[in-house]
N, C-alpha and C positions, 0 to 999 in steps of 0.2 A: 662436310659430312658425307659419308658414303655408306652403302649397305653391303657388307661382305656376303659372299656366297655365290657370286656369279649369277648365272641365269636363274638359279633356284631362289633368288631373293624375292622375286615376285610371286604371283600365285603359282603354287607348285603343280607341275605336270603330273599326271597319274603315275608315271613311272618313277618320279622323283620322290614320291611321298614315303617318308619313313614311318615306322610304327610309332604311335604316340605312347606316352607313359600309361601303363596298365594294359598294354597289348592291343589297343584298338587302333585301327588304321585311320588316318585322317580322311574325311570325306571331302568332296570337291567344294570349295567355297565359291559357288557360282550363284548369281542372282537367279531367283526363280525356284531354287530348291527349297523344299519345306524344312529340311533339317539343316540348321546352321551349325557347323562344327565348333567345338570349344577351342580356345587358344591352345589347350594341351593337345588337341587332336591335330592342330596345325603345326605343332612344335617339331622342329628338326634340330638334332644336337649340333651345337656350334653356331647356330644362326643367331644374329644379333640385329636389333632394330637401329643401331647407330654405331659408327666407328669414327673416332677422332684420331686422325693420323699425325697431326703436328702439334700436339699439346705440349710436348716436352716433359710431361709428368711421367716419372718412372713407374713401372708396374710394381705393385705391392701385393704381397700375399696376405691372406686373411690372418695368418699366424702373426704377421708383423703389425697388423692394425688392431687386432682384437685380443684381449687377454685369453690365454689358453683355456681357463676355466669357464669362459663365456662362449666358447665355440661349440657349435652343434657337432654331434658325431658325424653327421652327413649334411651336406649343403641342402638348403630347401629346394624342393622340386618345383622350379619355376619354368613356365613355358619359354621356349626359345624360338622366337619368330622374327621375321624381318619387319621393318617399319611398314613396308608395302602391305604385307599380310595383316598386320595389326590394325592399320587405318581402315583397310577394306572390311575387316571383320566388324569393327566398331560402327562403321558407317552403315553396313547392312543391318546390324541390330537396331540402329537408330531409325532406319526406314520402317521398321516394324512397329514402332511405338506410336501411340496416339497421344495427342497433347492439346492444350488449349490453343496453340497456334495453328493446329490443323483443322479444327472444327468444334462444333458444339459439344460441351462436356457437362451435361445436365445433372450432375450429382446433387440431389437434394440435400440441403443442410450444409454441404461442403462449400457451396458457393464458388465453383470453379470458373472464375471470370477470366476473360482475356486480360493479359497484363500489358499495358501500354509501354511501348519501347522508349518513349520519352522518359519514363521513370527509371528505366535501366540506364539510360544515358546519364541521367543526373547522378545515379549511384556510382557511375564509373569515373566521375570527375576526379582528377588527381588530388585536388584539395581535400577530398573525402577519403580516398583510398590510401593516401600516403601518410596519414596521421596515425601514430601509435596510440593505443588506448591509454597508455600511461603518461601521455604528454600533459604537462602542467596546464591548468585551466587558462593561465595567462597567454599560453601559446596555442590554444585551441578554441578561441572565442567564436569562430565560425561554426564549429561543431556544436558548441554549447548553445549558441543562439538557435540553431536548427532544432535541437532537442527540446529546448524551452518552448519554442514556437509550436512544435508538434504537440507537446503535452497540453499547451494552452488550447490548441484547435480541438483536440479530442475532448477536453473538458467542455468546450462550447457545444460540440455535437451532442454530448451526453447530458449536459446540464450539471456535471459534477464540478468540484472545486479544486481538486488536486489529483495528480496522476504520477505513476511510475511507469517507465518504459522498459524496465528490466526483463519481465517474463518473456521467454523466447517462443512461446506458443500459447494457444488457447487453453489447453489443459494446465499449463504452468500458471496461466493467469487465474484459472479457477482455484488452484491450490493457494496461490498468493492471496486471493480475496478471502478465502476461508480462514487462512491464518490471521489476516487482519481482523476478521470477525471474532475469532477466538481471543485475540489480544484485547480487543475493545471490551468484550464481556468480562474478561479478567480484571480490566481496569475499573469495572463497575462492581467488582466483588462477586461475580457470578461465574459458574462453570457449567452451563447447559451442555448436553451431550448429543442432541439430535438436530438433524436438518430435514426439512420437508422438501420433497422433490416430486413433481408431477409424474404420473406413470408414462407420459409420452416424452420424457426428458432425454437429452443426449446421453449416450453411454458414459461419457467422461464425467458427468455430474456425480453419480454415485461412487465412481472410482476416486474422484478427488475428495469427496466427503470422507471416505474410508481412510485415505492417505492423511487427511488432516486430523484424524482421530475422532471423527463424529460417527454417529449411527444414522443410516438413511431411513426415512419414513416416507413411504410412497403414498401420494395423494391421487386417487382415481379421477380420471376425466369424466365429465358428465356426458349426457347424450348428445351434446352439441360440440364435443371435443374440447371443452374449456375446463379450467380449474374454477370450481364454484366456491363462493365464500362459505357456504355451508360445510363443504368437505374440509376446507382449511380450518374452520372453527372446531370441527370434531377432533382434529389432530393437534391442536394447540395445547401446550402445557408449559409450566415453568421450566421444563427441561428442553424446550425447543429454542435453539440459538437463532434460527432464521429459516428462510425459504429461498431456494434457487429456482428462478424462472427465466424463460426467454419469451419475449413478446415482440412480434408474433411468436406463437409456440411452434413446436416441431411439426404440427399438422398444417402449418401455414396459415393459422387462424389467429386473429387478434383477440387477446384476452380482454374481453369487454368489462370484466369486473375487477380489473387490476387495482383501481383506487380503493375499493372496499377491502380487497385482500390485503393491501398494504396497511390500511388502518387497523385491521385485525391483528396482523403480525406485530406492528409497532406497539399497539396497546398491550400485547402480551410480553413486551420487552425484547422482541426479536428484531433482526435486520433483514432487509431484502437484498438479495444478490441477483444481478442481471447478467445472464449468460448472453454475451454479445454476438453469438453465432448468427443471429438473424437481424442484426442492425441494418443490413442492406435494404430492408423494407421500409424503414421509418426515418432515415436521415433527412433532416431539414423539415420534417413533417411534425414529429413530436420527439420527446426526449425521455430517457429512462428516469431522470430526476422528476419530471412532471408526473410520472406514474407512481412515485413514492420510493424508488430504489435508492439504496445507500451505497452499493458497491457495483461496479460495472467492469467486466473485462471486454476487450475489443480484439477481434481477430483481424489484424491488419492484412493477413494473407487471404482473407475473404473479402471483407467490405472495401478495403482500400487497395486492392489489386496488387499486392505483393506476391511474387511467385509462390506457389502452393505445392504441397505434397513433395514429390521427389525433386521438384525444382526449388525447394525451400532455401534457406530457413524461413520460418514464419516469425511472427511477433504477436504477443498477447498482452499489451499494456493494461493496467488496472487503474481506474479512476474512482475516486471516493468523494463523499460529502465532507464538509469542513471538519466535522467532529471526529472523523477517522483519519485525517491527513497526517497526524503525528505518528501513525503506525505504519506508514508506507515503507517499503524497502528503500534503503538509502545506498549511496547518496542520490539526491535528485538535484536538478539544475535550478538555481535561484538567480534572480536578477537584482543587482544592487541599484541604489538610487542614481548612480552615475551612468546606468545603462550597461555596465559590464556584467558578465555572468560568472558564477562560481558554483562549486559543488557544496551542497549542504546536506546535513544528516537530520532527518526527522527525529524529534525529541524522543519518541518511544518506538523507534523503528523495529520491525520484526527481523531486520537483518537482510542481507543480500539474498536474492532468489536466482541470480544468474551472474556469471563472471563479467566483470567490467560493467558496461552500460547497455547491455542487451544486444540484440542482433542489429548492429548499428546501420549497416547498409540496407537492410530491410526497412528500417525507420526512414532512411533517406527516400526510398521509393514511395513510401506512404505519404511523406510530406510533399513530394513532387506531385503525387496524385491529387492531394487536397488543393494545392496551389493551382494546378491546371484546371480543376473543376470550379473552385470557388464555392461559396455557400449556396448560391442558386443552382450551380451544377450538381452539387451533392444531393440536393432535393430532387433534381431531375433524374439522377441515377435511381433513386428509390421509386419515383413515379413510373419510370419505364420498366423497371424490374417487376413491379406489381401489375402493370398493364400486360406485359408479356405472359406472366403467369396466368392471369385471368383469361386472356385470349386462348392460351393453350387448354385451360380447363374447359372452356366453351366447346372447343373442338373435340375433346375426349369424352365429354358427357354424352351418354347414349351408346358409347362403345365400351367403356370401362365403368366399373362401379365407382361411384363417388360416395365414400362413407359419410362425409360431413359436407353436404352440398350447400355451401355458403360461399360468399365472396372470399376468394383466396387473397393472400398477401403476395409474398415473393416466390412461393413454391406451391406445388400442387401435389396432393397425395390422392392417388386412385388405387383401385384394387382389381386384380384379375379374377378374383373370386366372384362367381355368378355374373361375369361381365356380360351385359345385355347384347353387345355387338360382336361377340366372339363366336367363331365357328366351332365351338367345343370348349372343354375345360382347359384353361390356360394356367400356367404357373408363372409367377413373377420372374423367377430365375430364367425361364426359357425366353420370356419377352426381352429381358435384358441382354441375353446372349444373341438373340436374333437381331437386335438393334445394331449390334456390331457389324453385321452384314450390310446394313443399310447406310453405313458410313458415319454413325454417331457413337459416342461413348455411351455405355449403359448408364441408366440412372441409379440412384440408391434403391436397393430392394430390401424387402422384409423389415423396413423401418419407416416410421416408428412401430414399436412392437404391438401397439394397441389396434393396428389394422392388419388383418390377415392378408397374405399375398400382396403386400403393399409395393407400389411403385412411387417413389418420392422424386419428383422432377422439378428442377430449378433452372429455368432458361437464362436467368440474369438479364441485366439491361444491355449486355454487350452483344447479344445476338440480334440480328436484323429480323424484320417481319418475315422475310423470305426464308430465313433459316428456321425460325420457329414454326412456320407453316410446313416446311419440309420435315421437321421432327414430328409434328402432329400427323402428317400423312403417313410417315413410316410406322408410327405406333398404331394407327388405324389399320394399315395394311397387314401388320403382324397379327392383329386380332382376327381379321377376316381370313387370313391364310389357314388358320386352324392350328391346333396343338401339334399335329404330326410334323409340320415344317419346323416350328420353333423348337421342338424337343431335341433335335439334333444339332441345333445352331451352337456356335457360328460355323458357316460353311465356307466363307470366303476369306478368312483370316489366315495368316501364316501358321498359326497353331490352332488346332481345334479345341473343343471343350476340355478343359483340365479337370481332373478329379480334385476339386477344391477341398472336399471333406477329408480326403486322404492326405492332401498336402498339409492341412492344418494339424492332423494327428501325427504325421511322420515328416518332420522337417528334413530336407536334404540341403545341407549347408555348404558342401563342397562338391566339385565337379565329379569326383570319383566315389561319392558315397551312395550311388545308386546300387541297390541290391534287391533281394527278394522282398516282397510285400510283407 
């Protein structure tokens, strides 16, 4: 392989730069420059990123390979760059990104944990990667054994009786659980149309409720940040199909009245759905089944350290009690009396919720994580996550406002509003941006919605005491610096503060779509 173009195949000298499409000249692709050129700005006509000289394959024209009616009037405007420029461009961009491998990523509720490389190595084993999803069960016994064992482990963690691994993310798990709830009610000759959701719930909850064809009924939190039995009782009716809760809740607080709430909902003919977003706080300590839940979704890309966000895909398995097992999406893995595994279809399945068998290599990572920790290790995960969060809360108390000043679970919610240790009126947005200058990713801000100017911080168990201390120091320093410094942040990042409101209102989807506001 060689890169044609002679000396110009590397980083272009200023005199060699040709105008890019659209008339803009390419800017110098040098480290240290704030403005990184696009590939189109690096483009030079005729330049290629690879040239194979001895393939023996004849050159074919588009007209010979593609039917005339399928040809575009003009070829697509693609960037023409050398391999050297392409790799350098992508590497420079990657150096500007923050990730869980670089440092603390304390996004509350998102649970952005470090992903152990052991799990990646397990998912890269040829025995897993080289198997086609359509392989007959008799030729994929290893895969089926893993999936069966993972489903069994997730049932043990949650106290449920059966599970599906199909849903590819938490929100997909929510929809799957709600569809199971609907199918069960219909089997009982009922068609209730409402779902109760706390006012502090994750934003995906009401979205999933609407997508499933239900109406959302918001249940207000009490003065302690909890869902009270009295509030639930006021909203119950024959038209309520169930309630969606996470425990600990989105304020990082344990719902102390959950057993009473469960009894009220069940007595009214409803079901309890457990949003597994915060399972990281209770593994090995208690189980959703012990609280009275009927349906659980689990975010494997949160609790079980599968790559998250842009590093996805995720996985959102759903586990249910025995009376709901026949409604699970199929097929599911079953084990025969002789120890072999086969695909089985639940008797009254709601149907597939994802192609094939879910995000399979994400499931391998989760299973490797469970095996490497063991049952005692999973409990330790939750214990350390809760310890880190409470240590952080103790450090921030007196500097930031603590709206519900009780023992936290895995995450901490504080507010910049009337912050007692701040040198002026701070905004949550400014604190988050300033934290980028301190070497940390910003926490979740303005959520949950019941707390004004909220900072939602989750250190997780993967951060050392030294890192949590440094995060606390940074947050205290930002408050003491005052709002003038934070208002212009970030100051030390390759890109300054973006106009996020404008970006949300006016999407720029292609490199050349920039125009007047």
